[in-house]
N, CA, C and O of each residue as an XYZ file, in Angstrom:
216
protein
N      -6.518      1.343    -10.230
C      -5.240      0.799     -9.836
C      -5.349     -0.708     -9.592
O      -4.431     -1.454     -9.930
N      -6.452     -1.155     -9.017
C      -6.615     -2.589     -8.741
C      -6.488     -3.407    -10.027
O      -5.842     -4.454    -10.043
N      -7.093     -2.932    -11.076
C      -7.031     -3.654    -12.350
C      -5.587     -3.729    -12.854
O      -5.150     -4.775    -13.334
N      -4.855     -2.636    -12.745
C      -3.461     -2.608    -13.188
C      -2.593     -3.543    -12.350
O      -1.604     -4.088    -12.841
N      -2.967     -3.727    -11.081
C      -2.217     -4.615    -10.200
C      -2.683     -6.061    -10.325
O      -2.082     -6.967     -9.747
N      -3.744     -6.267    -11.074
C      -4.329     -7.590    -11.269
C      -4.824     -8.187     -9.951
O      -4.613     -9.362     -9.653
N      -5.494     -7.324     -9.172
C      -6.117     -7.742     -7.917
C      -7.541     -7.212     -7.897
O      -7.907     -6.349     -8.695
N      -8.334     -7.734     -6.983
C      -9.721     -7.283     -6.896
C      -9.783     -5.886     -6.284
O      -8.869     -5.453     -5.581
N     -10.872     -5.202     -6.566
C     -11.093     -3.882     -5.988
C     -11.169     -3.978     -4.470
O     -10.661     -3.109     -3.761
N     -11.805     -5.038     -3.973
C     -11.906     -5.228     -2.525
C     -10.531     -5.389     -1.881
O     -10.278     -4.842     -0.807
N      -9.652     -6.131     -2.529
C      -8.303     -6.307     -2.004
C      -7.584     -4.967     -1.936
O      -6.927     -4.652     -0.944
N      -7.716     -4.180     -3.001
C      -7.065     -2.868     -3.021
C      -7.629     -1.967     -1.926
O      -6.878     -1.255     -1.259
N      -8.936     -1.996     -1.741
C      -9.566     -1.194     -0.679
C      -9.054     -1.624      0.692
O      -8.863     -0.789      1.576
N      -8.831     -2.933      0.869
C      -8.287     -3.407      2.142
C      -6.888     -2.866      2.385
O      -6.533     -2.560      3.523
N      -6.089     -2.746      1.332
C      -4.770     -2.127      1.471
C      -4.918     -0.675      1.907
O      -4.233     -0.215      2.820
N      -5.816      0.034      1.245
C      -6.011      1.452      1.554
C      -6.519      1.675      2.975
O      -6.208      2.684      3.607
N      -7.304      0.721      3.464
C      -7.895      0.846      4.803
C      -7.095      0.105      5.874
O      -7.555     -0.048      7.005
N      -5.898     -0.353      5.512
C      -4.987     -1.020      6.443
C      -5.562     -2.292      7.058
O      -5.177     -2.681      8.161
N      -6.483     -2.937      6.349
C      -7.035     -4.209      6.823
C      -6.108     -5.362      6.453
O      -5.965     -6.319      7.213
N      -5.483     -5.268      5.286
C      -4.489     -6.235      4.838
C      -3.354     -5.460      4.183
O      -3.471     -4.263      3.921
N      -2.265     -6.155      3.925
C      -1.098     -5.506      3.337
C      -0.634     -6.300      2.127
O      -0.725     -7.528      2.117
N      -0.140     -5.615      1.113
C       0.284     -6.308     -0.112
C       1.539     -7.142      0.107
O       2.370     -6.836      0.962
N       1.655     -8.204     -0.688
C       2.880     -8.995     -0.634
C       3.956     -8.305     -1.474
O       3.701     -7.278     -2.103
N       5.127     -8.867     -1.477
C       6.272     -8.241     -2.150
C       6.018     -8.040     -3.639
O       6.393     -7.007     -4.193
N       5.404     -8.988     -4.278
C       5.138     -8.879     -5.719
C       4.230     -7.687     -6.009
O       4.468     -6.937     -6.955
N       3.199     -7.514     -5.201
C       2.284     -6.381     -5.398
C       2.998     -5.068     -5.072
O       2.805     -4.072     -5.769
N       3.799     -5.058     -4.045
C       4.554     -3.840     -3.709
C       5.440     -3.432     -4.879
O       5.515     -2.251     -5.218
N       6.103     -4.387     -5.491
C       6.945     -4.082     -6.654
C       6.120     -3.502     -7.795
O       6.571     -2.584     -8.481
N       4.915     -4.029     -8.004
C       4.035     -3.488     -9.042
C       3.600     -2.072     -8.704
O       3.548     -1.210     -9.581
N       3.288     -1.828     -7.437
C       2.882     -0.478     -7.009
C       4.015      0.508     -7.260
O       3.791      1.609     -7.763
N       5.232      0.108     -6.908
C       6.401      0.970     -7.123
C       6.550      1.310     -8.602
O       6.758      2.466     -8.970
N       6.441      0.293     -9.433
C       6.605      0.510    -10.881
C       5.489      1.396    -11.441
O       5.757      2.322    -12.207
N       4.254      1.119    -11.067
C       3.121      1.886    -11.596
C       3.069      3.304    -11.052
O       2.638      4.224    -11.747
N       3.502      3.482     -9.825
C       3.414      4.795     -9.182
C       4.655      5.642     -9.390
O       4.668      6.837     -9.093
N       5.704      5.002     -9.909
C       6.963      5.711    -10.129
C       7.487      6.353     -8.842
O       7.858      7.527     -8.815
N       7.505      5.539     -7.770
C       8.038      5.994     -6.489
C       9.116      5.026     -6.035
O       9.191      3.898     -6.521
N       9.943      5.464     -5.112
C      10.970      4.604     -4.533
C      10.360      3.743     -3.434
O       9.363      4.118     -2.817
N      10.963      2.601     -3.200
C      10.503      1.707     -2.135
C      10.462      2.434     -0.797
O       9.529      2.245     -0.017
N      11.457      3.254     -0.530
C      11.535      3.976      0.741
C      10.384      4.956      0.943
O      10.119      5.374      2.070
N       9.706      5.321     -0.126
C       8.596      6.262     -0.031
C       7.257      5.578      0.216
O       6.243      6.243      0.428
N       7.258      4.257      0.189
C       6.011      3.523      0.409
C       5.982      3.048      1.851
O       6.845      2.283      2.283
N       4.995      3.501      2.579
C       4.828      3.104      3.972
C       3.426      2.547      4.134
O       2.446      3.202      3.781
N       3.333      1.346      4.664
C       2.039      0.699      4.825
C       1.611      0.653      6.286
O       1.107     -0.364      6.762
N       1.813      1.758      6.990
C       1.381      1.847      8.369
C       0.171      2.763      8.461
O       0.090      3.756      7.738
N      -0.765      2.443      9.336
C      -1.918      3.325      9.510
C      -1.466      4.718      9.949
O      -0.475      4.860     10.666
N      -2.190      5.725      9.520
C      -1.828      7.103      9.857
C      -1.848      7.317     11.369
O      -1.088      8.139     11.880
N      -2.705      6.591     12.095
C      -2.761      6.728     13.546
C      -1.428      6.302     14.166
O      -1.013      6.859     15.182
N      -0.763      5.324     13.565
C       0.525      4.862     14.066
C       1.554      5.985     13.982
O       2.285      6.244     14.937
N       1.600      6.632     12.856
C       2.550      7.739     12.674
C       2.247      8.863     13.651
O       3.159      9.467     14.215
N       0.969      9.140     13.849
C       0.595     10.195     14.787
C       0.977      9.834     16.215
O       1.426     10.697     16.970
N       0.806      8.569     16.598
C       1.126      8.148     17.959
C       2.641      8.175     18.194
O       3.088      8.406     19.318
N       3.425      7.942     17.145
C       4.878      7.986     17.274
C       5.379      9.409     17.492
O       6.443      9.612     18.078
N       4.619     10.389     17.027
C       5.022     11.786     17.171
C       4.647     12.375     18.521
O       5.111     13.459     18.875
N       3.826     11.681     19.266
C       3.365     12.199     20.567
C       4.158     11.623     21.706
O       3.902     11.950     22.864
């Protein structure tokens, strides 16, 4: 996926590990490549979602 987004593998891993977050241009590419709606993309750590439910 990193290659398709034209970013480094390390950058993509940082997105996955919530260390950094993609800018709008990358988000648009992710939406197009993943065939998902913007509303379905959430860049919050899973712990955040869990803490909101408690």
